C-alpha positions in Angstrom: -68.7 82.4 -43.9 -67.1 83.9 -40.8 -65.1 87.1 -41.1 -62.3 87.7 -38.6 -61.2 91.1 -37.2 -58.6 92.1 -34.8 -57.7 95.4 -33.1 -58.8 97.8 -30.4 -62.1 99.0 -29.1 -62.2 102.0 -26.8 -65.4 103.3 -25.1 -65.9 106.4 -23.1 -68.6 108.9 -22.0 -68.4 112.6 -21.2 -70.3 115.0 -19.0 -71.9 116.5 -22.1 -73.8 113.3 -22.6 -71.7 112.3 -25.7 -70.7 108.6 -25.8 -68.0 107.4 -28.1 -66.8 103.9 -29.2 -63.5 104.0 -31.2 -62.5 101.0 -33.4 -58.8 100.8 -34.5 -58.5 97.7 -36.6 -55.4 96.0 -37.9 -57.3 93.0 -39.4 -60.6 93.2 -41.2 -62.2 91.9 -44.4 -61.4 95.3 -46.0 -57.9 95.7 -44.6 -56.8 98.0 -41.7 -59.2 100.9 -40.9 -60.6 102.9 -38.0 -64.0 104.2 -37.1 -65.8 106.2 -34.4 -69.3 105.4 -33.3 -70.8 108.6 -31.7 -74.0 108.8 -29.6 -74.9 112.5 -29.1 -76.7 113.8 -26.0 -80.0 113.8 -27.9 -79.5 110.1 -28.7 -78.5 110.5 -32.4 -76.1 107.7 -33.4 -73.5 108.7 -36.0 -70.8 106.6 -37.6 -67.7 108.5 -38.6 -65.3 107.0 -41.1 -62.7 108.1 -43.6 -64.0 106.0 -46.5 -67.5 105.2 -47.8 -66.6 101.5 -48.1 -65.9 101.3 -44.4 -69.2 103.0 -43.7 -71.1 100.6 -45.8 -69.5 97.6 -44.1 -70.0 98.7 -40.5 -73.5 100.0 -41.1 -74.4 96.5 -42.5 -73.7 95.2 -39.0 -74.6 98.0 -36.6 -77.4 100.5 -36.4 -76.9 104.3 -36.9 -79.0 107.3 -37.7 -76.3 108.7 -39.9 -73.1 107.6 -41.6 -70.6 110.4 -42.2 -67.3 110.5 -44.1 -64.7 112.8 -42.5 -60.9 113.3 -42.3 -60.7 110.8 -39.5 -57.3 109.8 -38.1 -56.9 107.2 -35.3 -53.4 106.5 -33.9 -51.7 104.8 -31.0 -52.2 101.6 -29.0 -53.9 100.5 -25.8 -51.7 102.7 -23.7 -52.6 105.9 -25.5 -55.2 106.1 -28.3 -56.0 109.3 -30.2 -58.8 110.0 -32.7 -59.2 113.3 -34.5 -60.8 115.1 -37.4 -60.9 118.7 -38.3 -63.7 119.3 -35.8 -62.9 117.0 -32.8 -59.9 115.7 -30.9 -60.0 112.7 -28.6 -57.3 111.3 -26.4 -57.7 108.2 -24.2 -54.9 107.0 -21.8 -55.0 103.3 -20.8 -53.9 102.1 -17.3 -52.4 98.8 -16.3 -53.2 95.9 -18.7 -55.5 93.1 -17.6 -54.6 90.2 -19.9 -56.9 87.4 -20.5 -54.6 84.4 -20.4 -55.5 82.1 -23.3 -57.3 82.3 -26.6 -60.7 80.9 -26.6 -62.6 79.2 -29.4 -65.9 80.7 -30.5 -68.0 78.1 -28.6 -66.2 79.0 -25.4 -66.7 82.7 -26.0 -70.4 82.2 -26.4 -71.3 79.6 -23.7 -68.6 79.9 -21.0 -67.1 83.4 -21.3 -70.4 85.1 -22.1 -72.1 84.7 -18.7 -68.9 85.6 -16.8 -68.3 88.8 -18.9 -71.9 89.9 -18.4 -71.7 89.4 -14.7 -68.3 91.0 -14.2 -68.1 93.7 -16.9 -71.7 94.1 -17.9 -71.0 93.2 -21.6 -72.1 90.4 -23.9 -69.5 88.4 -25.8 -72.0 86.7 -28.2 -75.1 88.0 -29.8 -77.0 88.9 -33.0 -76.6 92.5 -34.3 -79.6 94.6 -35.3 -79.1 93.6 -38.9 -79.0 89.8 -38.1 -75.2 89.3 -38.1 -73.9 86.8 -35.5 -71.0 88.2 -33.5 -68.4 86.7 -31.2 -66.2 89.2 -29.2 -63.0 87.5 -28.1 -61.1 89.9 -25.8 -57.3 89.3 -25.3 -56.7 92.1 -22.8 -58.2 95.3 -21.5 -57.1 98.5 -19.8 -59.1 101.0 -17.7 -59.1 104.4 -19.2 -57.2 106.6 -16.6 -57.2 109.9 -18.4 -57.8 111.8 -21.6 -59.9 114.6 -23.0 -62.4 115.4 -25.8 -62.6 118.7 -27.7 -65.4 119.4 -30.1 -65.3 122.4 -32.4 -63.0 124.1 -29.9 -65.1 123.3 -26.8 -63.4 121.2 -24.1 -65.8 118.5 -23.1 -63.6 117.3 -20.3 -62.2 114.0 -19.1 -63.7 110.6 -20.0 -66.2 109.0 -17.7 -68.8 106.3 -17.6 -70.6 105.2 -20.8 -74.2 105.9 -19.9 -76.9 105.9 -20.9 -76.8 103.0 -23.4 -75.6 104.1 -26.9 -77.6 101.4 -28.8 -75.2 100.7 -31.6 -75.4 96.9 -31.5 -76.4 93.9 -29.4 -74.0 94.7 -26.6 -73.0 98.0 -25.0 -69.4 98.8 -24.1 -68.4 98.4 -20.5 -69.9 101.3 -18.5 -66.4 101.9 -17.1 -64.3 103.5 -19.9 -61.9 100.9 -21.2 -59.6 100.1 -24.1 -59.8 96.5 -25.1 -57.8 94.4 -27.5 -60.3 92.1 -29.2 -60.7 89.6 -32.1 -64.4 89.7 -33.3 -65.9 87.1 -35.6 -68.8 88.0 -37.8 -71.2 85.6 -39.6 -74.3 86.5 -41.5 -76.4 83.4 -42.1 -78.3 85.1 -44.9 -75.1 85.7 -46.9 -75.9 89.4 -47.4 -72.7 90.5 -45.6 -70.6 88.2 -47.7 -72.1 89.6 -50.9 -71.6 93.2 -49.7 -67.9 92.5 -48.9 -67.4 91.0 -52.3 -68.7 94.2 -53.9 -66.6 96.5 -51.5 -63.3 94.8 -52.0 -61.0 96.3 -54.7 -61.1 94.4 -57.9 
């Protein structure tokens, strides 16, 4: 079966070589949650979540070297998004919204929107994740990141910049230009493994 999600994805890189993708989700198979995918300068890919169930779900779709539970709090909207734990503090400010004018069905996202998004933004709107899950990314609007900062263990890593090199979490990279995007992903695992996992993770 297909699992629907809705929320925000924000991506940014920093001069230190750290690259972050923040998910702030209002609709998921497990209810609202947030997560931070973090690629370190040495290439280590870590998923940071506030709940083990969330980590199990996301790591069943994407690829990480480590999954860590921390006191993660993500707040805000596409105009200003913050993510923090006891050891880091991230703020991203979004510029003028670029709405995408109509909602597209999954086939349109794959066959029509996909080539356009790849040519214009350098992203893929349909693909298969490293674990075999089919994904459709249906964006409703996006904003360029116009400001912000990242502090890690008291060290200021500066303002957000391009997301490079590739982080390697999934089948598609975030736009190289830092952005905050309102998106409605669809997930489908033809093997049924994701469905079975979600059945186990949902509260009784």
